[in-house]
VEXMARVEX-49200 format. One line per field, with one value per atom (N, C-alpha, C, O): residue number from 1; atom name; y, x, z. Coordinates in nm, 2 decimals. Atoms other than C-alpha are relative to their C-alpha. Example, Ala and Ser with C-alpha at 12.3 -4.5 7.8 and 13.67 -1.06 7.14 Angstrom:
BEGIN
i: (1; 1; 1; 1; 2; 2; 2; 2)
at: (N; CA; C; O; N; CA; C; O)
Y: (-0.12; -0.45; 0.12; 0.12; -0.11; -0.11; 0.11; 0.22)
X: (0.09; 1.23; 0.09; 0.19; -0.09; 1.37; -0.08; -0.03)
Z: (0.00; 0.78; 0.00; 0.07; 0.00; 0.71; 0.08; 0.09)
***
This chain:
BEGIN
i: (1; 1; 1; 1; 2; 2; 2; 2; 3; 3; 3; 3; 4; 4; 4; 4; 5; 5; 5; 5; 6; 6; 6; 6; 7; 7; 7; 7; 8; 8; 8; 8; 9; 9; 9; 9; 10; 10; 10; 10; 11; 11; 11; 11; 12; 12; 12; 12; 13; 13; 13; 13; 14; 14; 14; 14; 15; 15; 15; 15; 16; 16; 16; 16; 17; 17; 17; 17; 18; 18; 18; 18; 19; 19; 19; 19; 20; 20; 20; 20; 21; 21; 21; 21; 22; 22; 22; 22; 23; 23; 23; 23; 24; 24; 24; 24; 25; 25; 25; 25; 26; 26; 26; 26; 27; 27; 27; 27; 28; 28; 28; 28; 29; 29; 29; 29; 30; 30; 30; 30; 31; 31; 31; 31; 32; 32; 32; 32; 33; 33; 33; 33; 34; 34; 34; 34; 35; 35; 35; 35; 36; 36; 36; 36; 37; 37; 37; 37; 38; 38; 38; 38; 39; 39; 39; 39; 40; 40; 40; 40; 41; 41; 41; 41; 42; 42; 42; 42; 43; 43; 43; 43; 44; 44; 44; 44; 45; 45; 45; 45; 46; 46; 46; 46; 47; 47; 47; 47; 48; 48; 48; 48; 49; 49; 49; 49; 50; 50; 50; 50; 51; 51; 51; 51; 52; 52; 52; 52; 53; 53; 53; 53; 54; 54; 54; 54; 55; 55; 55; 55; 56; 56; 56; 56; 57; 57; 57; 57; 58; 58; 58; 58; 59; 59; 59; 59; 60; 60; 60; 60; 61; 61; 61; 61; 62; 62; 62; 62; 63; 63; 63; 63; 64; 64; 64; 64; 65; 65; 65; 65; 66; 66; 66; 66; 67; 67; 67; 67; 68; 68; 68; 68; 69; 69; 69; 69; 70; 70; 70; 70; 71; 71; 71; 71; 72; 72; 72; 72; 73; 73; 73; 73; 74; 74; 74; 74; 75; 75; 75; 75; 76; 76; 76; 76; 77; 77; 77; 77)
at: (N; CA; C; O; N; CA; C; O; N; CA; C; O; N; CA; C; O; N; CA; C; O; N; CA; C; O; N; CA; C; O; N; CA; C; O; N; CA; C; O; N; CA; C; O; N; CA; C; O; N; CA; C; O; N; CA; C; O; N; CA; C; O; N; CA; C; O; N; CA; C; O; N; CA; C; O; N; CA; C; O; N; CA; C; O; N; CA; C; O; N; CA; C; O; N; CA; C; O; N; CA; C; O; N; CA; C; O; N; CA; C; O; N; CA; C; O; N; CA; C; O; N; CA; C; O; N; CA; C; O; N; CA; C; O; N; CA; C; O; N; CA; C; O; N; CA; C; O; N; CA; C; O; N; CA; C; O; N; CA; C; O; N; CA; C; O; N; CA; C; O; N; CA; C; O; N; CA; C; O; N; CA; C; O; N; CA; C; O; N; CA; C; O; N; CA; C; O; N; CA; C; O; N; CA; C; O; N; CA; C; O; N; CA; C; O; N; CA; C; O; N; CA; C; O; N; CA; C; O; N; CA; C; O; N; CA; C; O; N; CA; C; O; N; CA; C; O; N; CA; C; O; N; CA; C; O; N; CA; C; O; N; CA; C; O; N; CA; C; O; N; CA; C; O; N; CA; C; O; N; CA; C; O; N; CA; C; O; N; CA; C; O; N; CA; C; O; N; CA; C; O; N; CA; C; O; N; CA; C; O; N; CA; C; O; N; CA; C; O; N; CA; C; O; N; CA; C; O; N; CA; C; O; N; CA; C; O; N; CA; C; O; N; CA; C; O)
Y: (-0.01; 0.43; -0.12; -0.23; 0.12; 0.25; -0.04; 0.02; 0.05; 0.07; -0.14; -0.25; 0.12; -0.17; -0.10; -0.19; 0.16; -0.44; -0.03; -0.15; -0.01; -0.41; -0.01; -0.07; 0.02; -0.38; -0.03; -0.05; 0.09; -0.53; -0.07; -0.01; 0.16; -0.86; -0.09; -0.11; 0.09; -1.08; 0.03; -0.01; -0.14; -0.80; -0.04; -0.07; 0.02; -0.84; -0.19; -0.24; 0.14; -1.21; -0.11; -0.15; 0.07; -1.43; -0.02; 0.00; 0.05; -1.58; 0.08; 0.09; -0.06; -1.39; -0.08; -0.20; 0.12; -1.47; 0.08; 0.17; -0.04; -1.44; 0.09; 0.13; -0.05; -1.23; 0.09; 0.18; -0.11; -1.00; 0.11; 0.07; -0.05; -0.67; 0.10; 0.15; -0.11; -0.45; 0.09; 0.07; -0.10; -0.15; 0.04; 0.09; -0.11; -0.02; 0.12; 0.14; -0.14; 0.30; 0.04; -0.02; -0.01; 0.47; 0.17; 0.19; -0.08; 0.83; 0.17; 0.19; -0.14; 1.27; 0.06; 0.05; -0.10; 1.51; 0.16; 0.26; -0.12; 1.79; -0.02; -0.12; 0.02; 1.94; 0.08; 0.11; 0.10; 1.92; -0.11; -0.13; 0.15; 1.56; -0.04; -0.09; 0.05; 1.49; 0.02; -0.05; -0.03; 1.64; -0.23; -0.31; 0.12; 1.26; -0.14; -0.23; 0.11; 1.04; -0.03; -0.14; 0.08; 1.05; -0.07; -0.16; 0.05; 0.96; -0.08; -0.09; 0.15; 0.71; -0.14; -0.26; 0.07; 0.61; -0.12; -0.23; 0.00; 0.57; -0.14; -0.22; 0.13; 0.36; -0.13; -0.25; 0.14; 0.13; -0.06; -0.17; 0.14; 0.08; -0.07; -0.18; 0.03; 0.06; -0.19; -0.29; 0.08; -0.19; -0.09; -0.19; 0.13; -0.40; -0.08; -0.20; 0.06; -0.42; -0.06; -0.14; 0.10; -0.54; -0.13; -0.24; 0.14; -0.80; -0.10; -0.22; 0.06; -0.92; 0.01; 0.08; -0.04; -0.87; -0.18; -0.23; 0.13; -1.19; -0.10; -0.17; 0.13; -1.44; 0.09; 0.00; -0.03; -1.29; 0.11; 0.17; -0.07; -1.13; 0.17; 0.22; -0.11; -0.76; 0.07; 0.13; -0.07; -0.64; -0.03; 0.07; 0.08; -0.87; 0.15; 0.22; -0.15; -0.63; 0.09; 0.07; -0.09; -0.34; 0.00; 0.11; 0.00; -0.44; 0.04; 0.11; -0.01; -0.54; 0.13; 0.16; -0.13; -0.21; 0.14; 0.26; -0.13; 0.04; 0.04; 0.10; 0.00; 0.07; 0.13; 0.24; -0.11; 0.22; 0.12; 0.24; -0.17; 0.39; 0.13; 0.26; -0.17; 0.63; 0.04; 0.13; -0.08; 0.67; 0.09; 0.18; -0.09; 0.77; 0.17; 0.28; -0.11; 1.00; 0.12; 0.21; -0.11; 1.20; 0.03; -0.04; -0.02; 1.46; -0.01; 0.01; 0.06; 1.35; -0.08; -0.06; 0.16; 1.06; 0.01; -0.09)
X: (-0.21; -2.33; 0.07; 0.05; -0.19; -1.97; -0.03; -0.13; -0.05; -1.99; 0.12; 0.08; -0.15; -1.65; -0.08; -0.01; 0.04; -1.90; -0.11; -0.13; 0.04; -2.10; 0.00; -0.09; -0.05; -1.94; 0.11; 0.12; -0.05; -1.64; 0.02; 0.12; -0.04; -1.61; 0.07; 0.18; -0.08; -1.59; 0.10; 0.19; -0.12; -1.39; 0.16; 0.26; -0.16; -1.13; 0.12; 0.23; -0.01; -1.22; 0.02; 0.13; -0.03; -1.24; 0.18; 0.28; -0.10; -0.98; 0.08; 0.04; -0.11; -0.64; 0.11; 0.15; -0.07; -0.41; 0.17; 0.24; -0.21; -0.02; 0.03; -0.04; 0.06; 0.11; -0.02; 0.06; 0.06; -0.13; 0.09; 0.19; -0.06; -0.01; -0.10; -0.21; 0.03; -0.09; 0.06; 0.18; -0.03; -0.05; -0.06; -0.17; 0.08; -0.14; 0.09; 0.22; -0.12; -0.05; -0.11; -0.21; 0.05; -0.23; 0.03; 0.14; 0.04; -0.36; -0.01; -0.05; 0.03; -0.37; -0.10; -0.11; 0.08; -0.65; 0.09; 0.09; -0.06; -0.47; 0.15; 0.21; -0.13; -0.15; 0.03; -0.05; -0.10; 0.11; 0.06; 0.17; -0.02; 0.07; -0.01; 0.08; -0.02; -0.05; 0.16; 0.20; -0.21; 0.36; 0.01; -0.02; -0.03; 0.46; -0.02; 0.05; 0.08; 0.19; 0.08; 0.11; -0.08; 0.38; 0.14; 0.17; -0.12; 0.73; -0.08; -0.20; 0.10; 0.57; -0.03; 0.00; 0.06; 0.38; 0.10; 0.07; -0.10; 0.69; 0.14; 0.21; -0.12; 0.93; -0.13; -0.12; 0.08; 0.63; 0.04; 0.07; -0.06; 0.72; 0.11; 0.13; -0.28; 1.16; -0.07; -0.05; 0.03; 0.98; -0.02; 0.06; 0.09; 0.76; 0.14; 0.16; -0.07; 1.06; 0.10; 0.17; -0.13; 1.33; -0.07; 0.00; 0.00; 1.09; -0.06; -0.04; 0.04; 0.94; 0.14; 0.09; -0.07; 1.29; 0.13; 0.22; -0.05; 1.44; -0.06; 0.04; 0.13; 1.16; 0.04; 0.02; 0.03; 1.19; 0.13; 0.21; -0.04; 1.33; 0.00; -0.11; 0.01; 1.42; -0.12; -0.22; 0.14; 1.21; -0.08; -0.16; 0.13; 0.95; -0.10; -0.19; 0.09; 0.90; 0.02; -0.05; 0.04; 0.93; -0.13; -0.17; 0.08; 0.69; -0.17; -0.27; 0.12; 0.49; -0.10; -0.22; 0.03; 0.48; 0.00; 0.01; 0.06; 0.41; 0.00; 0.07; 0.12; 0.09; 0.02; -0.03; 0.01; 0.21; 0.07; 0.07; -0.11; 0.49; -0.11; -0.10; 0.08; 0.23; -0.08; -0.15; 0.10; 0.03; 0.08; 0.04; -0.01; 0.29; 0.03; 0.00; -0.03; 0.40; -0.14; -0.11; 0.09; -0.02; 0.00; -0.02; 0.03; -0.03; -0.15; -0.17; 0.16; -0.41; 0.01; -0.07; -0.05; -0.32; -0.03; -0.02)
Z: (-0.08; 0.08; 0.02; 0.07; -0.03; 0.07; 0.06; 0.01; -0.08; 0.33; 0.04; 0.03; 0.04; 0.36; 0.11; 0.13; 0.00; 0.54; -0.10; -0.11; 0.11; 0.29; -0.08; -0.13; 0.12; -0.02; -0.05; -0.17; 0.07; -0.03; 0.10; 0.15; -0.02; 0.17; -0.13; -0.17; 0.14; -0.14; 0.02; 0.09; 0.09; -0.30; 0.03; -0.03; -0.08; 0.01; 0.07; 0.09; 0.02; 0.09; -0.07; -0.09; 0.20; -0.22; -0.01; 0.06; -0.02; -0.34; -0.16; -0.27; 0.07; -0.50; -0.08; -0.07; 0.05; -0.73; 0.07; 0.03; -0.04; -0.51; -0.06; -0.14; -0.13; -0.40; 0.06; 0.07; -0.02; -0.22; 0.06; 0.13; -0.09; -0.09; 0.08; 0.05; -0.18; 0.21; 0.04; 0.09; -0.10; 0.36; 0.10; 0.08; 0.01; 0.60; 0.09; 0.09; -0.06; 0.83; 0.09; 0.06; 0.00; 1.05; -0.09; -0.14; 0.01; 0.95; 0.07; 0.19; -0.03; 0.97; -0.04; -0.17; 0.10; 0.89; 0.02; -0.06; -0.04; 1.04; -0.05; -0.10; 0.03; 1.02; 0.17; 0.25; 0.06; 1.14; -0.01; -0.05; -0.04; 1.24; -0.18; -0.25; 0.17; 0.84; -0.09; -0.18; 0.07; 0.74; -0.03; -0.12; 0.04; 0.81; -0.01; 0.02; 0.08; 0.66; -0.12; -0.15; 0.13; 0.34; 0.01; -0.07; -0.01; 0.45; 0.08; 0.07; -0.12; 0.67; -0.11; -0.11; 0.12; 0.36; -0.12; -0.15; 0.09; 0.12; 0.08; 0.03; 0.00; 0.36; 0.04; 0.01; 0.00; 0.44; -0.18; -0.23; 0.13; 0.05; -0.02; -0.04; -0.07; 0.12; 0.06; -0.01; -0.06; 0.41; -0.08; -0.10; 0.15; 0.12; -0.09; -0.08; 0.10; -0.16; 0.10; 0.05; -0.04; 0.13; 0.03; 0.06; -0.10; 0.26; -0.18; -0.17; 0.09; -0.11; -0.05; -0.14; 0.08; -0.27; 0.06; 0.00; -0.07; -0.03; -0.09; -0.12; -0.02; -0.16; -0.25; -0.34; 0.15; -0.58; -0.05; 0.01; 0.04; -0.83; -0.03; -0.06; -0.02; -0.82; -0.11; -0.08; 0.10; -1.17; 0.05; 0.07; 0.00; -1.07; 0.19; 0.22; -0.11; -0.73; -0.06; -0.16; -0.01; -0.81; -0.15; -0.18; 0.03; -1.06; 0.08; 0.10; -0.11; -0.83; 0.05; 0.05; -0.16; -0.57; -0.11; -0.07; 0.10; -0.89; 0.06; 0.14; -0.08; -0.80; 0.11; 0.12; -0.18; -0.43; -0.02; 0.01; 0.01; -0.53; -0.15; -0.16; 0.04; -0.79; 0.04; -0.01; -0.06; -0.54; 0.16; 0.23; -0.08; -0.30; -0.09; -0.06; 0.12; -0.58; 0.06; 0.14; 0.02; -0.61; 0.15; 0.25; -0.10; -0.40; 0.10; 0.21; -0.05; -0.35; 0.10; 0.19; -0.02; -0.23; 0.14; 0.21)
***
């Protein structure tokens, strides 16, 4: 069984190459509450881009957030 407490501490807490990006949001399992989840996720990405844009070149920021934007476009996610 994959449990976060057993399988991932070293992955999450180990040394990482900066910058490390994390987005956290509550999600909903049922309709209609879950209709807002993709919108909120995209809004978190926009906030992350704005925050990173203060310290980094926009080209670098776009490269960093590209995987998150791909998730935003993935209906199964």
